[in-house]
C-alpha positions as CSV (number, residue, x, y, z in Angstrom):
1,M,13.3,6.0,1.9
2,R,14.6,5.2,5.3
3,T,16.8,2.1,5.0
4,T,17.1,1.2,8.7
5,G,15.0,2.0,11.7
6,L,14.3,-1.3,13.6
7,E,17.4,-1.0,15.7
8,E,15.4,-0.6,18.9
9,A,13.2,-3.5,18.1
10,D,16.2,-5.6,17.1
11,A,18.0,-4.8,20.3
12,A,15.0,-6.0,22.3
13,H,15.0,-9.3,20.6
14,T,18.8,-9.9,20.6
15,A,18.7,-9.1,24.3
16,G,16.6,-12.2,24.8
17,S,13.3,-10.6,25.9
18,T,11.5,-13.1,23.7
19,V,12.8,-16.2,21.9
20,L,11.3,-16.1,18.4
21,A,10.3,-19.3,16.8
22,P,11.3,-19.6,13.1
23,G,8.6,-19.3,10.5
24,R,6.2,-17.1,12.5
25,L,4.9,-13.6,12.5
26,Y,5.2,-11.7,15.8
27,R,3.9,-8.4,16.9
28,E,5.9,-5.8,18.9
29,V,5.1,-2.1,18.8
30,I,7.8,-0.6,20.9
31,G,6.3,1.7,23.5
32,R,3.0,-0.2,23.5
33,D,4.1,-3.9,23.8
34,D,6.5,-5.0,26.5
35,R,7.7,-8.0,24.5
36,A,7.1,-9.7,21.1
37,R,4.2,-12.1,20.9
38,P,2.8,-14.2,18.1
39,V,0.2,-12.5,16.0
40,S,-3.2,-14.1,16.5
41,D,-5.3,-15.4,13.6
42,E,-7.7,-12.5,14.1
43,E,-4.8,-10.0,13.9
44,L,-3.3,-11.6,10.9
45,A,-6.7,-11.5,9.1
46,A,-6.9,-7.7,9.8
47,L,-3.6,-7.1,8.0
48,G,-4.6,-6.5,4.4
49,D,-1.3,-5.5,2.8
50,A,0.6,-7.5,0.1
51,M,3.1,-8.9,2.6
52,A,0.5,-10.2,5.0
53,V,-1.8,-11.6,2.3
54,G,0.8,-13.0,0.0
55,F,3.2,-14.4,2.5
56,F,2.3,-14.6,6.2
57,R,-1.3,-15.9,5.6
58,A,0.1,-18.5,3.3
59,G,2.7,-19.6,5.8
60,K,5.7,-18.1,3.8
61,F,8.5,-16.4,5.7
62,P,11.3,-15.4,3.4
63,T,14.7,-15.0,5.0
64,T,16.4,-13.0,2.2
65,V,15.4,-10.3,-0.2
66,R,15.9,-12.6,-3.2
67,D,13.6,-15.3,-1.6
68,L,11.0,-12.6,-1.0
69,L,11.2,-11.2,-4.5
70,S,11.1,-14.6,-6.1
71,Q,7.8,-15.4,-4.5
72,L,6.0,-12.2,-5.8
73,P,3.6,-12.5,-8.8
74,A,4.9,-11.7,-12.2
75,T,3.1,-8.3,-12.3
76,A,5.2,-7.3,-9.3
77,T,8.4,-8.3,-11.0
78,A,7.5,-6.2,-14.1
79,S,6.9,-3.1,-11.9
80,R,10.0,-3.6,-9.7
81,K,12.5,-0.8,-9.4
82,V,15.8,-1.1,-7.5
83,Y,17.7,1.9,-6.0
84,L,21.1,2.2,-4.4
85,I,22.3,4.5,-1.6
86,S,25.5,5.0,0.4
87,E,26.7,8.1,2.3
88,A,30.2,6.8,1.4
89,G,29.3,6.2,-2.2
90,Q,31.6,9.0,-3.6
91,I,34.5,8.2,-1.4
92,P,37.3,6.2,-3.0
93,P,36.4,2.5,-2.4
94,D,39.9,1.7,-0.9
95,A,39.6,4.5,1.6
96,L,36.9,2.8,3.7
97,G,36.2,-0.7,4.8
98,E,32.5,-0.7,5.4
99,R,30.5,1.6,3.1
100,D,27.0,0.9,4.3
101,M,25.4,0.4,0.9
102,R,21.7,-0.4,0.8
103,F,19.1,-1.3,-1.7
104,A,15.7,0.3,-1.7
105,I,13.2,-1.7,-3.8
106,T,9.7,-0.7,-4.9
107,T,7.0,-2.7,-6.6
108,A,3.3,-2.8,-7.3
109,V,1.9,-6.2,-6.2
110,R,-1.8,-5.5,-6.5
111,G,-2.8,-2.9,-9.0
112,D,-0.6,-0.4,-10.8
113,Q,0.4,1.7,-7.8
114,T,3.4,1.0,-5.6
115,D,2.3,-0.9,-2.5
116,L,5.5,-2.7,-1.3
117,L,8.8,-1.1,-0.4
118,I,11.8,-3.2,0.7
119,S,15.0,-2.0,2.3
120,T,18.0,-4.3,2.7
121,Q,21.8,-4.2,2.7
122,A,23.6,-4.3,-0.6
123,G,26.3,-7.0,-0.6
124,G,27.4,-9.2,2.3
125,D,25.5,-12.2,3.7
126,P,21.8,-11.7,2.9
127,E,20.9,-14.0,5.8
128,Q,22.6,-11.8,8.3
129,G,21.8,-8.4,6.8
130,F,18.7,-6.4,7.7
131,L,15.5,-6.9,5.7
132,Q,12.6,-4.5,6.3
133,V,9.3,-3.9,4.5
134,A,6.7,-1.1,4.4
135,A,3.5,-2.4,2.8
136,W,0.4,-0.4,1.9
137,D,-2.9,-1.8,3.2
138,P,-5.6,-0.6,0.8
139,E,-8.5,-1.5,3.1
140,A,-7.1,0.0,6.3
141,K,-5.4,2.8,4.3
142,V,-2.1,2.6,6.3
143,F,1.4,1.4,5.9
144,N,2.3,-1.7,7.8
145,F,5.9,-2.0,8.9
146,Y,7.7,-5.3,9.1
147,A,11.2,-6.5,10.0
148,R,12.8,-9.9,9.5
149,L,14.7,-11.1,12.6
150,G,16.5,-14.3,12.1
151,S,14.0,-16.7,10.5
152,S,11.0,-14.9,11.9
153,W,9.1,-11.7,11.0
154,V,7.9,-9.0,13.3
155,W,5.1,-6.5,12.7
156,V,6.3,-3.4,14.4
157,G,3.2,-1.3,13.8
158,N,1.3,0.8,11.3
159,S,1.1,4.4,10.2
160,W,-1.2,5.3,13.1
161,H,1.3,4.1,15.7
162,A,3.7,6.7,14.5
163,L,1.3,9.4,15.8
164,E,0.4,7.8,19.1
165,P,2.4,9.2,22.1
166,E,3.5,5.8,23.4
167,S,5.1,4.7,20.2
168,R,5.9,8.0,18.5
169,G,9.6,8.2,17.8
170,R,10.3,4.6,18.8
171,A,11.9,1.9,16.7
172,C,11.1,2.5,13.0
173,F,9.0,5.5,14.0
174,D,12.1,7.4,14.9
175,S,12.4,8.1,11.2
176,H,8.9,7.3,9.9
177,V,7.8,9.9,12.4
178,N,4.5,10.7,10.6
179,G,3.7,7.2,9.5
180,G,4.7,7.4,5.8
181,V,7.7,6.4,3.8
182,V,10.9,8.4,4.0
183,M,13.5,9.6,1.5
184,K,15.7,12.2,3.3
185,E,17.3,13.4,0.0
186,L,14.1,14.0,-1.9
187,R,15.2,16.8,-4.2
188,I,17.7,17.0,-7.0
189,P,20.6,16.1,-6.9
190,W,19.4,13.3,-4.6
191,I,22.4,13.4,-2.3
192,N,24.0,10.0,-1.6
193,W,21.8,8.1,-4.1
194,Q,22.8,6.7,-7.4
195,S,21.0,8.9,-9.8
196,E,21.2,10.8,-13.1
197,R,23.5,13.2,-11.3
198,A,25.9,10.8,-9.6
199,T,27.1,7.1,-9.9
200,I,28.1,5.4,-6.7
201,R,31.8,4.3,-6.9
202,L,32.7,0.6,-6.7
203,A,36.1,-1.1,-6.9
204,E,36.6,-3.0,-10.1
205,D,36.7,-6.3,-8.3
206,D,33.7,-5.5,-6.0
207,P,31.5,-8.6,-5.9
208,L,28.5,-6.3,-5.9
209,R,29.0,-5.6,-9.6
210,H,27.8,-9.2,-10.2
211,D,24.8,-8.9,-8.0
212,E,21.5,-9.2,-9.9
213,L,19.9,-6.4,-7.9
214,F,22.8,-4.1,-8.5
215,Q,22.5,-4.7,-12.2
216,Q,18.9,-3.5,-12.0
217,V,19.6,-0.2,-10.2
218,V,17.9,2.8,-11.7
219,G,18.2,6.5,-10.8
220,A,16.8,8.0,-7.6
221,Q,15.0,10.7,-9.6
222,Q,12.3,7.9,-10.2
223,L,12.2,7.1,-6.5
224,E,11.5,10.8,-5.7
225,L,8.3,10.6,-7.6
226,T,7.2,7.4,-6.0
227,V,7.9,8.6,-2.4
228,R,6.1,11.9,-3.0
229,S,3.0,10.0,-4.3
230,L,3.1,7.6,-1.3
231,I,3.3,10.5,1.1
232,T,0.3,12.1,-0.6
233,R,-1.6,8.8,-0.4
234,W,-1.1,8.4,3.3
235,T,-1.7,12.0,4.1
236,A,-5.0,12.0,2.2
237,A,-6.1,8.8,4.1
238,R,-5.1,10.3,7.4
239,L,-6.9,13.6,6.9
240,A,-10.0,11.9,5.7
241,A,-10.1,9.7,8.8
242,V,-9.4,12.4,11.4
243,T,-12.0,14.9,9.9
244,A,-14.7,12.4,8.9
245,N,-17.3,13.6,11.5
246,G,-16.4,17.3,11.3
247,V,-14.4,17.1,14.6
248,V,-10.6,16.8,15.0
249,D,-9.9,14.8,18.1
250,H,-6.2,15.8,18.3
251,P,-5.8,19.2,16.5
252,D,-2.2,19.5,17.8
253,R,-1.2,16.4,15.9
254,L,-2.2,18.0,12.6
255,L,-1.1,21.6,13.3
256,R,2.4,20.7,14.5
257,H,3.2,20.2,10.8
258,L,2.6,23.9,10.3
259,F,4.1,25.2,13.5
260,T,7.1,22.9,14.0
261,S,9.6,20.8,12.1
262,T,8.4,17.2,12.9
263,T,11.2,16.0,10.6
264,V,13.3,17.5,7.8
265,N,14.7,16.7,4.3
266,L,18.3,17.3,3.2
267,T,19.1,19.5,0.3
268,S,22.2,20.9,-1.4
269,T,23.5,22.7,-4.4
270,D,23.6,20.8,-7.7
271,R,27.3,21.4,-7.9
272,Q,30.0,18.8,-7.0
273,S,32.2,20.4,-4.4
274,S,35.4,19.0,-5.9
275,T,34.8,20.8,-9.2
276,I,34.4,24.3,-7.7
277,T,37.3,26.7,-8.1
278,A,37.7,30.3,-7.4
279,D,37.0,31.1,-11.0
280,S,33.8,29.0,-11.1
281,P,30.4,30.5,-11.8
282,E,28.6,31.8,-8.7
283,L,27.0,29.2,-6.5
284,T,23.2,29.1,-6.1
285,L,22.7,27.9,-2.5
286,P,19.6,25.8,-2.0
287,T,16.4,27.9,-1.7
288,G,15.3,25.7,1.2
289,F,18.1,27.2,3.3
290,W,16.5,30.6,3.0
291,L,12.8,29.8,3.3
292,N,10.1,27.2,2.7
293,Q,9.7,27.8,-1.0
294,D,7.3,24.8,-1.6
295,V,4.6,26.2,0.7
296,L,5.2,29.9,0.3
297,F,5.5,29.9,-3.5
298,D,3.8,26.8,-4.8
299,D,0.9,26.4,-2.3
300,L,0.2,29.9,-0.9
301,R,1.2,31.5,-4.2
302,L,2.7,34.6,-2.7
303,F,3.1,37.3,-5.3
304,T,6.9,37.5,-5.6
305,Q,9.7,38.2,-8.1
306,A,12.1,36.2,-6.0
307,V,15.5,35.3,-7.4
308,P,17.6,32.7,-5.6
309,P,20.7,34.3,-4.0
310,R,24.0,33.3,-5.5
311,A,27.4,33.3,-3.7
312,P,30.8,33.9,-5.2
313,A,32.6,30.6,-5.5
314,A,35.7,32.1,-3.9
315,R,33.6,32.8,-0.7
316,Y,32.5,29.2,-0.6
317,L,36.0,27.9,-1.0
318,A,37.4,30.3,1.6
319,G,34.7,29.2,4.1
320,L,35.7,25.5,3.6
321,T,39.3,26.4,4.7
322,R,38.4,28.9,7.4
323,F,36.0,26.5,9.2
324,G,38.0,23.3,8.5
325,F,35.3,21.4,6.6
326,R,36.0,17.7,6.4
327,L,34.3,14.3,6.2
328,E,34.9,12.1,9.2
329,E,33.9,8.7,10.4
330,N,35.1,8.1,13.9
331,H,34.8,4.4,14.1
332,S,36.9,3.9,11.0
333,V,39.3,6.8,11.7
334,F,38.5,8.1,8.2
335,S,39.0,11.8,7.5
336,Q,39.0,13.7,4.2
337,A,39.3,17.4,3.9
338,G,36.5,19.3,2.1
339,D,32.8,19.3,1.8
340,T,30.3,16.6,0.9
341,F,30.2,15.4,-2.7
342,F,27.4,17.9,-3.5
343,A,28.2,21.3,-2.0
344,F,26.5,22.8,1.0
345,V,24.2,20.2,2.4
346,V,21.6,21.6,4.8
347,P,18.2,20.6,6.3
348,E,15.1,22.0,4.7
349,A,11.4,21.9,5.5
350,A,10.2,18.3,5.2
351,H,7.9,17.3,2.3
352,E,5.9,15.3,4.9
353,D,5.1,18.5,6.9
354,N,4.5,20.5,3.7
355,E,2.1,17.8,2.3
356,V,0.0,17.9,5.5
357,V,-0.2,21.7,5.3
358,R,-1.0,21.5,1.6
359,Q,-3.8,19.1,2.0
360,M,-5.2,20.9,5.0
361,I,-5.4,24.1,2.9
362,R,-7.1,22.2,0.0
363,K,-9.7,20.6,2.3
364,G,-10.4,24.0,3.9
365,L,-9.3,22.8,7.3
366,V,-6.7,25.5,7.4
367,P,-7.4,28.7,5.4
368,A,-4.4,29.7,3.2
369,R,-4.3,33.1,4.9
370,F,-4.0,31.5,8.3
371,A,-1.1,29.2,7.1
372,A,0.6,32.3,5.6
373,C,0.3,34.3,8.8
374,V,1.9,31.5,10.8
375,L,4.8,30.9,8.4
376,M,5.5,34.6,8.1
377,V,6.1,34.8,11.8
378,D,9.6,33.5,11.2
379,F,9.8,32.7,7.5
380,P,13.7,33.2,7.2
381,N,14.0,30.1,9.5
382,P,12.1,27.4,7.5
383,V,13.3,24.7,10.0
384,F,13.8,24.5,13.8
385,S,12.0,27.8,14.4
386,P,11.4,28.4,18.1
387,A,9.2,31.4,17.3
388,R,6.7,29.3,15.3
389,G,7.0,26.4,17.8
390,H,6.2,28.8,20.6
391,L,2.7,29.3,19.1
392,M,1.9,25.6,19.6
393,R,0.9,26.4,23.1
394,Y,-2.3,28.0,21.7
395,V,-3.3,24.9,19.6
396,P,-6.2,22.9,21.2
397,T,-5.3,19.4,22.4
398,T,-9.0,18.4,22.8
399,P,-11.6,17.6,20.2
400,T,-12.5,20.7,18.1
401,K,-14.9,21.3,15.3
402,T,-13.1,21.7,12.0
403,V,-15.0,24.8,11.0
404,E,-14.0,26.5,14.3
405,L,-10.4,25.4,14.6
406,C,-8.4,28.2,13.0
407,D,-10.7,31.0,13.9
408,K,-10.5,30.0,17.6
409,L,-6.7,29.7,17.3
410,A,-6.3,33.0,15.6
411,Q,-8.4,34.6,18.3
412,A,-6.4,33.0,21.1
413,I,-3.1,34.2,19.7
414,S,-4.4,37.7,18.9
415,E,-5.8,38.1,22.4
416,A,-2.5,37.0,24.0
417,A,-0.7,39.5,21.7
418,R,-2.4,42.5,23.4
419,T,-0.2,42.2,26.5
420,L,3.0,41.1,24.7
421,P,5.7,43.0,22.7
422,A,4.9,43.7,19.0
423,D,7.9,41.6,18.0
424,S,6.8,38.5,20.0
425,P,5.6,35.5,18.0
426,E,2.0,36.4,19.1
427,G,2.5,40.0,18.1
428,R,3.8,39.2,14.7
429,F,1.0,36.8,14.0
430,A,-1.6,39.3,15.2
431,E,-0.1,41.9,12.8
432,H,-0.3,39.5,9.9
433,W,-3.9,38.6,10.8
434,Q,-4.9,42.2,10.3
435,V,-3.7,42.2,6.7
436,P,-6.9,42.2,4.5
437,E,-7.9,39.1,2.7
438,D,-7.3,40.6,-0.8
439,D,-3.8,41.9,0.1
440,W,-1.9,39.3,2.1
441,R,-0.3,37.6,-0.9
442,T,1.1,40.9,-2.2
443,V,2.1,42.2,1.2
444,F,3.9,39.0,2.3
445,G,5.4,38.5,-1.2
446,Q,6.9,42.0,-1.0
447,R,8.5,41.1,2.3
448,V,10.0,37.9,0.9
449,D,11.3,39.8,-2.1
450,A,12.9,42.4,0.2
451,Y,14.5,39.7,2.3
452,L,16.0,37.8,-0.6
453,R,17.4,41.0,-2.1
454,K,19.1,41.7,1.2
455,V,20.5,38.1,1.3
456,T,21.9,38.7,-2.2
457,E,23.7,41.8,-0.9
458,H,25.0,40.2,2.3
459,I,26.1,37.0,0.7
460,R,28.9,38.7,-1.2
461,T,30.7,40.0,1.9
462,E,33.1,37.7,3.8
463,S,31.7,38.4,7.2
464,D,28.1,37.8,6.2
465,F,28.8,34.7,4.2
466,D,30.7,33.3,7.1
467,D,27.6,34.0,9.3
468,Y,25.6,32.0,6.8
469,V,28.1,29.1,7.1
470,R,27.7,29.2,10.9
471,L,23.9,29.2,10.5
472,A,24.1,26.2,8.2
473,E,26.3,24.4,10.7
474,Y,23.9,25.2,13.6
475,R,21.0,23.6,11.6
476,R,23.2,20.6,10.8
477,R,23.9,20.2,14.5
478,Q,20.1,20.1,15.1
479,F,19.8,17.4,12.4
480,R,22.5,15.4,14.1
481,L,20.3,15.3,17.2
482,M,17.6,13.5,15.3
483,K,17.6,9.7,14.9
484,L,17.2,10.3,11.2
485,N,20.9,11.0,11.4
486,E,22.2,7.5,11.0
487,F,25.6,7.8,9.3
488,E,28.5,10.1,10.2
489,L,29.3,10.8,6.5
490,T,25.9,12.3,5.8
491,L,27.1,15.7,6.7
492,P,30.5,17.5,6.9
493,V,32.3,18.3,10.1
494,T,33.7,21.7,10.9
495,D,35.9,23.4,13.5
496,I,32.8,25.4,14.8
497,P,32.5,24.2,18.4
498,P,29.6,21.8,19.0
499,G,28.5,24.1,21.9
500,A,28.4,27.3,19.7
501,P,25.3,29.4,20.5
502,P,22.1,28.6,18.5
503,L,21.6,30.9,15.6
504,A,18.7,32.3,13.6
505,M,18.3,34.2,10.4
506,R,16.6,37.6,10.7
507,E,14.4,39.3,8.1
508,D,17.1,41.8,7.4
509,A,19.3,38.9,6.2
510,T,21.6,39.1,9.2
511,V,22.3,36.2,11.6
512,A,21.9,36.5,15.3
513,E,22.2,34.4,18.4
514,M,18.9,33.1,19.7
515,I,17.8,34.8,22.9
């Protein structure tokens, strides 16, 4: 779950664009509103989430997380779960001054499903720290996003605003890019979170140890399940709304989840980097580095016998030294040689994107075969694929009947392929589209198997493993360009120049510079 994101809104208010009166709810959707203004009675009545109904309509404006929690009903207290995250959580406490620890809190206020998510700093002055809320509105079927600024609250938009061009990527929507809740580290071992795999380190005399919320912290493996279910809930509501009359007004806003990386998650091995020695068992690098396993294997059910590639531990260790891996935080002048706590952190295909694709397939909006033909255009590059992104130019941007959408799109790409090279994105898609309906799962599965076998061969050689390290660093550089990259210690730094050429994996398991 994203723990900040209102920086742009906060900057606007602290710059004095509007003087906020205490004890009021304001509205400011960055990109749509030029300044904050008080929410009208009609607007407040239209907000149907637990925060609006239980607090703002009743004239309650809590200024701290404890004030907020204390005013929730008993049922919410019983369902409350508290989580802890810090990118510096595994660095010795005396090595850094500010460790940016945050609480993420979930609860079910009305009913038995989570409908209120709170993000706030862990420790420090609760009156000065940030306090943000995402609340599910069961009537409108959206998340409403709120931020406390001083003694006032600001409604900064709802899930639909994340998708509108004016507000997309602005304020909290620079991370909640698709209108749902966010947990970057969604898969085991839940990098940076306190979990069953890692405990965040605190000094013996750290006051946080006596904090009531800290004493309630549970493992992030539980938060993963909650976040996945909430993304499913919003995606289902979104698809139902945009396909209700049999016409999709903005097909590009849906299909970009298939053709591009609207966002990413972070994944890693399940091994602590400090425990790896040259004699350690081979290292299974994250499957999400090689391909989008969730869609290709779980949703499209390709017929494969895929085995995740494993790298010699000595190769991994040699790469750390050769490329100068280290953790650095410039503003604190902190530097520590080596990798992140869990080894080999890389971006992978976002669960948010995959969930939209999954539900489009289940609803029949996108046939499974069509989705497979698109993904196989560049399947060794599950994130940041220019080849797949190139095909977005053929996606309609005007209202299109749902029953015609993919057939028209396939026809447009196939027609363009006739005058283009066979290895162009259009040519590759057209070749895939010719595979018979009864055969595509087998044909594509065989290609995936052949690719992973080649990776298994290449990963054992020094030069090829180093190429994979360079590829991983290129993808990390792409992540660093995203506003989702909030903290310097999220990823390792290397001696690979920031201006090194962009790289892509090829189906023969070699790495090449992008043309």
